[in-house]
C-alpha positions as semicolon CSV with decimal commas, in nm:
position;residue;x (nm);y (nm);z (nm)
1;M;16,737;13,513;11,974
2;N;16,843;13,205;12,162
3;N;16,451;13,285;12,331
4;T;16,331;13,251;11,939
5;L;16,512;12,964;11,865
6;L;16,398;12,780;12,198
7;I;16,008;12,854;12,155
8;A;16,038;12,789;11,765
9;A;16,265;12,423;11,884
10;I;15,927;12,396;12,130
11;G;15,681;12,445;11,892
12;G;15,833;12,249;11,648
13;A;15,870;11,935;11,881
14;A;15,465;11,993;11,981
15;L;15,406;11,993;11,612
16;A;15,602;11,682;11,579
17;V;15,434;11,496;11,898
18;I;15,086;11,647;11,749
19;V;15,150;11,480;11,396
20;L;15,294;11,143;11,598
21;W;14,936;11,134;11,788
22;W;14,755;11,180;11,500
23;F;14,923;10,921;11,292
24;F;14,888;10,685;11,595
25;I;14,540;10,741;11,667
26;R;14,434;10,681;11,269
27;R;14,567;10,403;11,264
28;A;14,441;10,202;11,559
29;A;14,054;10,354;11,441
30;A;14,218;10,197;11,049
31;Q;14,299;9,829;11,271
32;A;13,955;9,871;11,467
33;H;13,803;9,916;11,157
34;A;13,922;9,613;10,992
35;Q;13,856;9,456;11,325
36;A;13,491;9,574;11,314
37;V;13,423;9,471;10,956
38;R;13,619;9,084;10,991
39;E;13,400;9,006;11,283
40;S;13,084;9,139;11,136
41;Q;13,169;8,944;10,812
42;K;13,230;8,649;11,058
43;L;12,870;8,663;11,184
44;I;12,735;8,747;10,883
45;E;12,918;8,348;10,761
46;E;12,782;8,235;11,112
47;A;12,418;8,355;10,986
48;K;12,413;8,247;10,666
49;R;12,527;7,885;10,787
50;E;12,256;7,835;11,042
51;A;11,995;7,972;10,813
52;E;12,109;7,711;10,582
53;S;12,093;7,429;10,833
54;K;11,711;7,534;10,956
55;L;11,600;7,549;10,605
56;R;11,751;7,161;10,569
57;E;11,591;7,012;10,868
58;A;11,255;7,264;10,815
59;E;11,283;7,087;10,415
60;L;11,322;6,774;10,605
61;T;11,021;6,816;10,815
62;A;10,795;6,934;10,578
63;K;10,867;6,607;10,369
64;E;10,797;6,399;10,693
65;K;10,476;6,546;10,764
66;L;10,445;6,538;10,354
67;H;10,535;6,116;10,382
68;Q;10,271;6,045;10,666
69;A;10,031;6,288;10,551
70;R;10,047;6,059;10,172
71;S;10,023;5,737;10,400
72;E;9,741;5,824;10,579
73;F;9,604;5,904;10,289
74;D;9,676;5,577;10,115
75;R;9,548;5,390;10,402
76;A;9,257;5,575;10,414
77;S;9,206;5,522;10,054
78;R;9,268;5,203;10,044
79;K;9,000;5,134;10,353
80;R;8,749;5,362;10,183
81;R;8,793;5,173;9,868
82;S;8,764;4,827;10,043
83;E;8,458;4,928;10,222
84;L;8,294;5,052;9,845
85;E;8,422;4,694;9,705
86;K;8,194;4,521;9,963
87;L;7,849;4,710;9,963
88;E;7,944;4,663;9,584
89;R;7,901;4,307;9,639
90;R;7,602;4,287;9,881
91;L;7,435;4,513;9,651
92;T;7,499;4,266;9,353
93;Q;7,413;4,018;9,585
94;K;7,094;4,178;9,676
95;E;7,026;4,196;9,298
96;D;7,050;3,887;9,261
97;T;6,839;3,747;9,497
98;L;6,602;3,998;9,400
99;D;6,582;3,870;9,093
100;K;6,503;3,485;9,173
101;R;6,248;3,634;9,412
102;L;6,052;3,821;9,117
103;D;6,103;3,533;8,916
104;D;5,918;3,291;9,221
105;F;5,704;3,566;9,231
106;A;5,607;3,509;8,852
107;D;5,592;3,153;8,918
108;K;5,391;3,146;9,167
109;E;5,158;3,398;9,033
110;K;5,104;3,193;8,690
111;V;4,983;2,866;8,962
112;L;4,748;3,111;9,144
113;S;4,565;3,212;8,816
114;K;4,587;2,842;8,743
115;R;4,440;2,750;9,111
116;E;4,153;3,021;9,090
117;S;4,030;2,952;8,739
118;S;4,003;2,547;8,927
119;I;3,845;2,724;9,214
120;G;3,615;2,907;8,993
121;G;3,462;2,558;8,855
122;R;3,446;2,415;9,206
123;E;3,275;2,645;9,375
124;K;3,000;2,631;9,112
125;R;3,010;2,300;9,182
126;L;2,981;2,302;9,564
127;D;2,645;2,603;9,522
128;Q;2,507;2,305;9,286
129;Q;2,520;2,036;9,589
130;Q;2,468;2,284;9,869
131;G;2,156;2,335;9,679
132;E;2,053;1,986;9,665
133;L;2,149;1,907;10,024
134;D;1,872;2,151;10,149
135;E;1,583;2,038;9,912
136;L;1,716;1,653;10,108
137;I;1,749;1,786;10,412
138;Q;1,396;1,953;10,389
139;Q;1,255;1,649;10,271
140;E;1,418;1,461;10,562
141;R;1,278;1,749;10,838
142;G;0,963;1,689;10,676
143;K;0,982;1,323;10,749
144;L;1,095;1,341;11,085
145;E;0,794;1,578;11,171
146;Q;0,546;1,300;11,064
147;I;0,689;1,034;11,234
148;A;0,767;1,232;11,535
149;G;0,435;1,433;11,568
150;L;0,690;1,738;11,614
151;T;0,738;2,083;11,474
152;A;1,069;2,213;11,410
153;Q;1,007;2,464;11,686
154;Q;0,944;2,231;11,923
155;A;1,229;1,996;11,855
156;K;1,458;2,290;11,868
157;E;1,319;2,378;12,217
158;E;1,370;2,064;12,323
159;L;1,707;2,045;12,162
160;I;1,802;2,384;12,379
161;Q;1,677;2,242;12,707
162;S;1,838;1,936;12,679
163;M;2,146;2,163;12,566
164;Q;2,138;2,358;12,941
165;N;2,115;2,061;13,120
166;E;2,454;1,929;13,033
167;A;2,588;2,261;13,039
168;R;2,477;2,290;13,377
169;M;2,646;1,976;13,431
170;D;2,954;2,039;13,271
171;A;2,967;2,372;13,473
172;A;2,936;2,196;13,788
173;H;3,224;1,962;13,691
174;M;3,418;2,247;13,617
175;V;3,353;2,456;13,900
176;S;3,424;2,186;14,133
177;R;3,761;2,157;13,945
178;L;3,873;2,496;14,012
179;E;3,760;2,470;14,354
180;E;3,976;2,202;14,406
181;E;4,290;2,355;14,187
182;A;4,181;2,714;14,376
183;R;4,246;2,499;14,730
184;E;4,551;2,307;14,605
185;Q;4,705;2,648;14,473
186;A;4,662;2,854;14,782
187;A;4,794;2,558;14,990
188;R;5,097;2,588;14,765
189;K;5,101;2,942;14,808
190;A;5,061;2,937;15,184
191;Q;5,381;2,678;15,226
192;N;5,544;2,907;15,000
193;I;5,513;3,200;15,186
194;V;5,559;3,048;15,528
195;G;5,864;2,842;15,364
196;M;6,064;3,177;15,248
197;A;5,942;3,381;15,573
198;I;6,140;3,101;15,757
199;Q;6,421;3,100;15,536
200;R;6,444;3,449;15,608
201;A;6,459;3,432;15,998
202;A;6,720;3,180;16,048
203;S;6,771;3,294;16,399
204;D;7,016;3,114;16,588
205;Y;6,847;2,923;16,896
206;V;7,048;2,892;17,253
207;A;6,859;2,693;17,518
208;E;6,854;2,878;17,843
209;T;6,934;2,769;18,185
210;T;6,817;2,827;18,500
211;V;7,273;2,824;18,617
212;T;7,521;3,089;18,575
213;A;7,891;3,025;18,627
214;V;8,094;3,309;18,760
215;M;8,504;3,236;18,759
216;L;8,676;3,369;19,005
217;P;9,078;3,463;19,021
218;S;9,143;3,223;19,274
219;D;9,056;2,943;19,504
220;E;9,083;3,179;19,813
221;M;8,860;3,433;19,709
222;K;8,564;3,174;19,794
223;G;8,611;3,206;20,169
224;R;8,609;3,605;20,092
225;I;8,250;3,521;19,927
226;I;8,123;3,315;20,219
227;G;8,248;3,516;20,512
228;R;8,230;3,460;20,841
229;E;7,995;3,206;20,959
230;G;7,831;3,269;20,578
231;R;7,704;3,624;20,618
232;N;7,879;3,713;20,300
233;I;7,669;3,418;20,117
234;R;7,320;3,478;20,286
235;A;7,357;3,864;20,236
236;L;7,429;3,776;19,917
237;E;7,164;3,525;19,792
238;A;6,875;3,758;20,072
239;A;6,932;4,102;19,811
240;T;6,942;3,888;19,488
241;G;6,648;3,574;19,543
242;V;6,947;3,366;19,410
243;D;7,115;3,050;19,495
244;L;7,477;3,095;19,528
245;I;7,669;2,729;19,532
246;V;7,993;2,723;19,638
247;D;8,133;2,352;19,621
248;D;8,461;2,152;19,468
249;T;8,457;2,350;19,097
250;P;8,815;2,499;19,085
251;E;8,788;2,871;19,046
252;A;8,398;2,906;18,998
253;V;8,094;2,949;19,161
254;I;7,721;2,836;19,032
255;L;7,409;3,108;19,084
256;S;7,115;2,912;19,052
257;G;6,743;3,049;18,965
258;F;6,483;3,022;18,748
259;D;6,464;3,364;18,703
260;P;6,712;3,493;18,448
261;F;6,660;3,880;18,567
262;R;6,772;3,777;18,901
263;R;7,058;3,567;18,851
264;E;7,203;3,841;18,560
265;I;7,180;4,083;18,834
266;A;7,364;3,833;19,066
267;R;7,654;3,748;18,837
268;T;7,684;4,138;18,779
269;A;7,698;4,197;19,118
270;L;7,952;3,931;19,206
271;E;8,192;4,058;18,964
272;K;8,224;4,386;19,071
273;L;8,222;4,292;19,439
274;I;8,557;4,013;19,323
275;T;8,647;4,316;19,097
276;D;8,679;4,579;19,415
277;G;8,817;4,341;19,711
278;R;8,510;4,447;19,959
279;I;8,296;4,194;20,017
280;H;8,058;4,232;20,351
281;P;7,702;4,288;20,387
282;A;7,697;4,627;20,375
283;R;7,900;4,666;20,082
284;I;7,681;4,354;19,916
285;E;7,351;4,574;19,965
286;E;7,449;4,859;19,836
287;V;7,652;4,697;19,471
288;V;7,305;4,503;19,437
289;E;7,108;4,840;19,436
290;K;7,316;5,003;19,206
291;V;7,301;4,698;18,990
292;K;6,960;4,682;18,980
293;A;6,953;5,055;18,885
294;D;7,186;5,030;18,592
295;F;6,956;4,742;18,487
296;E;6,679;4,965;18,477
297;Q;6,879;5,145;18,184
298;R;6,963;4,826;18,030
299;I;6,610;4,717;17,979
300;R;6,548;5,038;17,822
301;Q;6,831;4,977;17,560
302;E;6,724;4,630;17,524
303;G;6,354;4,722;17,389
304;E;6,454;5,026;17,214
305;A;6,746;4,821;17,031
306;A;6,474;4,552;16,943
307;L;6,212;4,843;16,822
308;L;6,536;5,017;16,582
309;E;6,588;4,662;16,471
310;L;6,263;4,573;16,324
311;N;6,179;4,980;16,258
312;I;5,879;4,985;16,471
313;P;5,836;5,361;16,539
314;N;5,605;5,564;16,785
315;V;5,663;5,320;17,056
316;H;5,549;5,411;17,425
317;L;5,859;5,390;17,664
318;E;5,695;5,186;17,937
319;L;5,629;4,926;17,630
320;A;5,984;4,976;17,551
321;K;6,073;4,883;17,891
322;L;5,886;4,592;17,913
323;L;6,033;4,469;17,592
324;G;6,369;4,482;17,810
325;R;6,261;4,284;18,064
326;L;6,188;4,004;17,800
327;R;6,534;3,971;17,726
328;Y;6,578;3,802;18,036
329;R;6,231;3,626;18,051
330;T;6,206;3,228;17,902
331;S;5,957;3,019;17,822
332;Y;6,027;2,653;17,763
333;G;6,390;2,689;17,712
334;Q;6,371;2,959;17,450
335;N;6,464;3,340;17,537
336;V;6,093;3,554;17,480
337;L;6,268;3,880;17,374
338;Q;6,394;3,648;17,048
339;H;6,166;3,483;17,045
340;S;5,926;3,764;17,064
341;K;6,077;3,936;16,755
342;E;6,142;3,589;16,514
343;V;5,720;3,642;16,511
344;A;5,767;4,054;16,421
345;F;5,979;3,942;16,163
346;L;5,764;3,590;16,021
347;A;5,487;3,826;16,027
348;G;5,597;4,101;15,877
349;T;5,691;3,879;15,614
350;M;5,408;3,729;15,523
351;A;5,188;4,008;15,537
352;A;5,428;4,174;15,267
353;E;5,373;3,885;15,079
354;L;4,993;3,904;15,109
355;K;4,985;4,252;15,072
356;V;4,807;4,333;15,397
357;S;4,911;4,592;15,699
358;V;5,297;4,488;15,773
359;P;5,355;4,749;16,035
360;I;5,022;4,581;16,248
361;A;5,180;4,208;16,201
362;K;5,523;4,330;16,286
363;R;5,381;4,486;16,624
364;A;5,145;4,238;16,746
365;G;5,357;3,962;16,694
366;L;5,665;4,152;16,870
367;M;5,378;4,239;17,186
368;H;5,231;3,933;17,178
369;D;5,394;3,815;17,495
370;I;5,438;4,152;17,610
371;G;5,235;3,986;17,928
372;K;5,549;3,802;18,024
373;A;5,761;4,070;18,135
374;V;5,508;4,118;18,426
375;D;5,321;3,777;18,443
376;R;5,501;3,679;18,784
377;E;5,400;4,034;18,939
378;M;5,002;4,043;18,839
379;E;4,711;3,850;18,880
380;G;4,629;3,730;18,526
381;T;4,732;3,512;18,224
382;H;4,999;3,685;18,026
383;L;4,721;3,726;17,780
384;E;4,479;3,958;17,971
385;I;4,799;4,141;18,146
386;G;4,916;4,228;17,773
387;I;4,586;4,326;17,643
388;S;4,539;4,549;17,921
389;L;4,869;4,678;17,878
390;L;4,875;4,743;17,517
391;R;4,554;4,940;17,564
392;K;4,722;5,143;17,883
393;Y;5,002;5,244;17,644
394;G;4,793;5,372;17,360
395;E;4,813;5,081;17,081
396;S;4,552;5,083;16,801
397;E;4,278;4,811;16,859
398;E;4,404;4,602;16,554
399;V;4,709;4,600;16,705
400;V;4,552;4,451;17,080
401;H;4,325;4,226;16,877
402;A;4,575;4,062;16,686
403;M;4,793;3,995;16,933
404;A;4,508;3,842;17,183
405;C;4,421;3,589;16,915
406;H;4,719;3,451;16,926
407;H;4,680;3,168;17,182
408;G;4,297;3,087;16,985
409;D;4,094;3,246;17,292
410;Y;3,944;3,529;17,041
411;D;3,822;3,443;16,724
412;P;4,070;3,643;16,438
413;E;3,834;3,925;16,250
414;T;4,170;4,004;16,054
415;V;4,431;3,848;15,794
416;E;4,703;4,006;16,062
417;A;4,560;3,829;16,374
418;V;4,600;3,464;16,173
419;L;4,950;3,591;16,076
420;V;5,080;3,671;16,394
421;T;4,887;3,324;16,526
422;A;5,068;3,067;16,267
423;A;5,432;3,322;16,307
424;D;5,392;3,223;16,735
425;A;5,292;2,842;16,595
426;L;5,598;2,888;16,345
427;S;5,910;3,008;16,626
428;A;5,792;2,775;16,870
429;A;5,767;2,467;16,657
430;R;6,143;2,536;16,493
431;P;6,339;2,228;16,588
432;G;6,581;2,357;16,848
433;A;6,368;2,659;16,994
434;R;6,254;2,485;17,314
435;R;6,448;2,255;17,491
436;E;6,252;1,897;17,465
437;I;6,317;1,625;17,757
438;L;6,548;1,388;17,566
439;E;6,359;1,052;17,647
440;T;6,069;1,222;17,505
441;Y;6,271;1,309;17,225
442;V;6,414;0,970;17,142
443;K;6,136;0,782;17,222
444;R;5,936;1,008;16,962
445;L;6,215;0,903;16,700
446;E;6,212;0,537;16,738
447;K;5,777;0,553;16,681
448;L;5,833;0,728;16,391
449;E;6,070;0,493;16,265
450;E;5,892;0,140;16,390
451;L;5,543;0,301;16,232
452;A;5,744;0,343;15,940
453;S;5,899;0,001;15,873
454;S;5,565;-0,196;16,005
455;F;5,437;-0,088;15,625
456;K;5,518;-0,422;15,383
457;G;5,793;-0,400;15,127
458;V;5,975;-0,130;15,360
459;Q;6,411;-0,234;15,388
460;K;6,477;0,062;15,597
461;S;6,387;0,346;15,780
462;F;6,502;0,687;15,915
463;A;6,417;0,983;16,103
464;I;6,658;1,296;16,023
465;Q;6,636;1,680;16,023
466;A;6,533;1,630;16,476
467;G;6,251;1,404;16,369
468;R;6,106;1,688;16,108
469;E;6,086;1,376;15,773
470;I;6,171;1,034;15,793
471;R;6,291;0,875;15,475
472;V;6,184;0,554;15,386
473;I;6,408;0,280;15,163
474;V;6,175;-0,003;14,998
475;D;6,255;-0,282;14,821
476;S;6,215;-0,226;14,416
477;K;6,127;-0,604;14,385
478;K;5,814;-0,629;14,576
479;L;5,690;-0,224;14,528
480;A;5,675;-0,046;14,161
481;D;5,676;0,283;14,172
482;E;5,287;0,380;14,153
483;E;5,246;0,148;14,517
484;A;5,554;0,366;14,666
485;V;5,381;0,679;14,556
486;W;5,055;0,552;14,759
487;L;5,337;0,411;15,067
488;S;5,413;0,761;15,139
489;R;5,088;0,849;15,143
490;D;4,958;0,622;15,337
491;I;5,261;0,649;15,628
492;A;5,172;1,005;15,620
493;K;4,831;0,928;15,703
494;K;4,928;0,703;15,978
495;V;5,167;0,943;16,156
496;E;4,885;1,223;16,129
497;A;4,658;0,976;16,342
498;E;4,929;0,819;16,574
499;L;5,182;1,071;16,661
500;T;5,198;1,376;16,841
501;Y;5,466;1,628;16,682
502;P;5,517;1,970;16,682
503;G;5,463;2,162;16,286
504;Q;5,493;1,854;16,035
505;I;5,729;1,569;15,937
506;K;5,854;1,514;15,554
507;V;5,774;1,155;15,470
508;T;6,030;1,061;15,166
509;V;5,981;0,731;14,980
510;I;6,244;0,599;14,786
511;R;6,298;0,319;14,543
512;E;6,589;0,203;14,351
513;T;6,641;-0,056;14,090
514;R;7,046;-0,110;14,039
515;S;7,117;-0,329;13,732
516;I;7,503;-0,498;13,762
517;E;7,676;-0,722;13,492
518;Y;8,051;-0,824;13,513
519;A;8,247;-0,765;13,173
520;K;8,444;-1,083;13,154
């Protein structure tokens, strides 16, 4: 009985627990459902608000774009409307102009019709007068034939003969005048070509001297260069062939000699000995021989550099070396390699202007003094030596001929030969290119001024531009403008007759009239 009650009690308790558990679970589910409903409603409301906001933004954007489109359309419309109005005005103006022209044409047409009618009457009158004139000419011709005893054919032949003689005379005068004009034009063209070539070849010249100074680190080095009893200085002079002068010049010795090649070898060798510090006869001979070997390479490079500068290809290596030796050769104080390069440039420039062979002119100009590289070692003039060298090393006969004519020993047969001769004279005659004894130079300038001042009416005369120009100031009260022109010619002729000078001298006569008045 007790067990039954216990079981019933336990079962009732379990049932009560189950009922309570189910109640709590249902309550929790209801609360969760209510919470979910609330959150979903909240999300829906937020979505609605966001959608409404985006809708308002889209409406604003659309309104702005519509406003911009309308503004652009209005601007385009106004612009198009203004253009159409301009075109309409232009068309209206053109219509007015055309109407005026049509009216003018109509008026002119009436005038022309009147003139045509009057011209028709005039033509009839002219035909009638022409007939009368022909009859009179026939009558007069008959009278002339009776008087002269000649027929019309004979008179015509005599007239033709007379006209032919006059035409021949006129033609002879015209030919003479054309020849004179051609000579003047040729002279002007030649002057322009030469002037242009000289202007483009603006080389600077520094006259070569016969001495070279070598700077020393101190005066104590002079004793080491001289050596015991002068043996070092004698060894250096014997090895190089130049004179070494040791004087009171502070920290310097002088190398003297007329051969620039030897002087340069001596200078380089002496500088190497000073840097090395070992100065004795054996070392001097060793250094000099090494410098000479280096100079063989240097002169080849000098020659190749000159060929490259002038763009002259296919030259024999030995000729390139000889050109390099000209770098250490002078003529009247003028560096021969620099002179040769300038002659080549001038000849090539003038050849280009005259449409002849530029390569031949440049090669011949560069090679024209090639014989001077070895004229102290071989017999003969530098011209004959140069001809032999060019033929030996395969230069063409055109180049050889143009080179051979530059001193006038051979008559030029080509234009290139004439150009090389002219370029050589131009390069040598340029002011400053060659040394001139100062006393002779000053005397020439004084003689030039004295000669110009000897003419009547000359107030002052000045020799300028190293004697290349004489400027003459005349008294305007004594000479007129026409007389000043003749004075310049007279002075030029007298200079040609009495003075010896390179190149040409420009005579400039200046006549000035001054009128002065004072305002009081």
